C-alpha positions in Angstrom: 74.6 26.3 123.2 78.1 27.9 121.8 78.7 32.1 121.5 81.7 33.4 119.8 83.3 36.4 121.4 81.3 38.8 119.0 78.2 36.9 119.8 78.6 37.4 122.9 79.5 41.0 122.8 76.3 42.1 120.8 74.4 39.5 121.9 75.0 39.6 125.5 71.0 39.9 127.1 69.8 37.4 125.0 72.7 35.1 126.2 71.9 35.7 129.4 68.5 34.8 129.7 69.3 31.4 128.0 71.3 31.5 130.6 68.5 31.7 133.2 66.2 30.1 131.6 68.8 27.0 132.4 70.8 26.7 130.0 74.6 26.3 129.6 76.4 28.8 126.6 80.6 28.4 126.5 82.1 32.0 124.9 84.6 30.3 122.3 87.7 31.8 120.8 89.0 32.2 117.8 88.2 30.5 113.9 88.0 26.8 115.7 86.3 28.1 118.3 88.3 26.9 121.4 85.7 27.3 124.4 87.1 30.0 127.2 84.1 30.7 129.2 81.0 30.0 130.5 77.9 31.2 131.2 75.9 29.8 134.2 72.9 31.3 136.0 73.1 32.1 139.3 71.3 30.4 141.7 67.6 32.4 143.1 68.6 33.7 146.4 71.4 34.0 146.1 73.7 36.8 146.5 76.1 37.7 144.8 77.4 41.1 146.6 76.3 43.6 148.8 76.0 47.6 147.6 74.8 50.5 149.8 75.5 53.4 151.0 76.6 54.6 154.3 73.9 55.9 155.9 73.0 59.2 156.4 72.7 61.5 160.3 72.0 64.4 160.9 75.5 66.4 161.7 76.7 64.8 158.7 79.6 62.9 160.5 79.8 59.2 160.9 80.0 58.2 164.9 83.0 56.4 166.1 82.6 52.6 166.1 80.4 52.8 163.5 81.8 49.2 160.9 82.8 47.6 165.1 83.0 43.9 164.4 82.8 43.6 160.8 86.2 44.6 160.5 89.5 42.0 161.5 92.7 43.4 161.3 94.8 40.4 161.9 98.4 40.4 164.5 100.8 40.6 161.8 99.2 44.8 161.5 101.2 45.4 164.5 104.7 44.1 164.1 107.7 45.8 162.9 108.2 46.8 158.9 110.6 44.4 156.7 114.4 47.0 157.3 114.3 47.8 152.9 110.5 48.4 153.1 110.3 50.6 156.5 113.0 53.0 154.2 110.4 53.3 151.5 108.1 54.7 153.5 110.5 56.4 155.2 112.0 58.5 151.0 115.6 56.5 152.3 115.6 53.6 150.1 115.8 52.4 145.5 111.9 52.4 144.7 111.7 50.3 141.6 109.2 52.5 140.9 110.9 55.4 140.2 114.1 53.7 138.8 112.8 54.6 135.3 112.9 58.3 136.2 115.7 57.7 134.8 114.7 57.3 131.9 115.7 60.0 129.3 112.3 59.5 128.9 110.4 60.3 132.1 109.9 64.1 133.1 112.6 66.4 135.1 110.0 66.5 138.1 110.7 68.3 141.7 111.2 66.3 144.1 108.0 66.9 146.3 109.0 69.2 149.9 109.7 67.6 152.8 109.6 69.0 156.9 113.1 69.8 156.9 113.1 72.0 153.3 113.3 75.9 154.9 113.4 78.7 152.1 115.6 80.3 153.4 115.9 84.3 153.0 
C-alpha cells in the first residue's frame, strides 16, 4: 500500500495497524509520489529498546559500582588530547563556535570569571 506524507500525518494509527497485520506501507512525497520511507512491523519478541528507571534506595543515594560491567571505556579515553583541543578546553584556543560572537548581531555578554580573576578593593 502507498500513502502520502499528508495521509501518514492524519492516519498514522490506521497505517500502523495495517503494518502490524502484515501489510507493507510505503510513504511517498510530492505530486509524483516519490517513495521516501517504508513502514514495516517489528517482529514479535524483539525488544525495540528498554527504558527503565533507576532503582531507588533507602538513603536516596546510588551505590558505587551500580553499572559495573555495563559500560565500556576504550583505551583512547586515557590518551592525551591533541594540543589544539586541549587549548580549547583551557580557554586558550580560537573556538569556531565563539567566532560568530564577532558578528554585529552578537550579544555583548561578559566573559566568565576564572579562578585567577580576583576583585581587589
